[in-house]
N, C-alpha and C positions, 0 to 999 in steps of 0.2 A: 379267629384272631390268632396272629402269629406270635409265638413266644420267643424272646431273645435268650440266647445262651449266656450263662453267667461264667462260663469258662474262658480262659485266655486262648487266643490263637496259639498254635505251636508251629515250630519250624523243624524240618528234618536236619540231619547232620550236614548234608550238602547245601541246604539253604543257609544255615548258619556260617558255613565255610565261605560262601559267596559274600555274605554280609560283612564278615570280619576280614575278608581277603586272606584266608588261611586255607590250608589243605584239609580235607575231611579227616585225615589222620591226626593233624594237630588239634582239631576240635575234639576228637575222641580222647586224646591225651588230656586236654583240659578237663573233660568230664571225669575221666578216671582219677585225676589228681584232686578232684573236688573244687576246682577253680571255676567251673561252669555248671551250675545246677541243671539237671536234666531229669526227664521221666523216662524210665525204661519200659517199653512195651514189647515183651517177647525178646527178640534179638535187635530191636530198633530203639534208638533214643529219639526223644522229642524235647526240644527246648522251648519253654514258654516264651511268648513275645515279651512279656514283662521282664524276663531275665535279660534278654537282648537289649531292651530299652534301658535297663538299669546300668548296663555296661557303658552306654553312650552318655549317661547323665552323671557319671562319676567325675569328680574334679580331676583335671590332668595332673599327672605326677611330674614335678619339676626337678626333683632330686632323686637320682637313682643310686642305690647301693651297688658296690662291685658285683654282688651276686645277681642283681637284676640285669646287669650288662653281660651276663654269660660267663662270669668268672667262678661259677659254682661247680666246676669240674670235680673237685675233690671234697665237696660238701659231705658226702656220705662216707668218706674214708675214715677209718677208725682213729687215726692220728691227725685228724683234720686241723689244718691251720686255715686262716682265711686265705682264699685262693690267690689274692694279689701278693701276699707275703710268700706263698709257696712259689709262684712264678718268679718273683724277684730272687729268691734263694737259688732256684735252678739256673737263672740267668747268671748270677754271680759265680756259681760253681762251674758252669760251662763256658763262661766268658763269651757269650753270644749276644747278638742284638735281640731286641724284643721280637722283631719280625722273624728271625731265625728260630727263636724259641717257640713262638706260637705255631709256626709251620711244623716244627718237629712234634709238638704236642698234638696238633691236629692229626698228623699221620699216626700217632700213637693211639688215639682214641677211636679211629675208624675201624 
């Protein structure tokens, strides 16, 4: 008589990356940040199928905070303002368009 396993199937980092259409590096970052639960086996991570399924059953987010849209650049800065306020202050001081300011900030963070 065959016995059935009571354990979830698991995915490798590369499999999760393909499912989420991300890079393996992005998946590892999600795991390190605690946003994607995973099991570490030696030097390898495995993500249970139930965790992946749970991501796809979450309700869709319809309102995004500025930080969710990538304006969290200065979130860890010790004198942190919300990022939108900070960008607007820089724009006002420099008298540049938003496009010019963002291009300049992108070069600054690279």
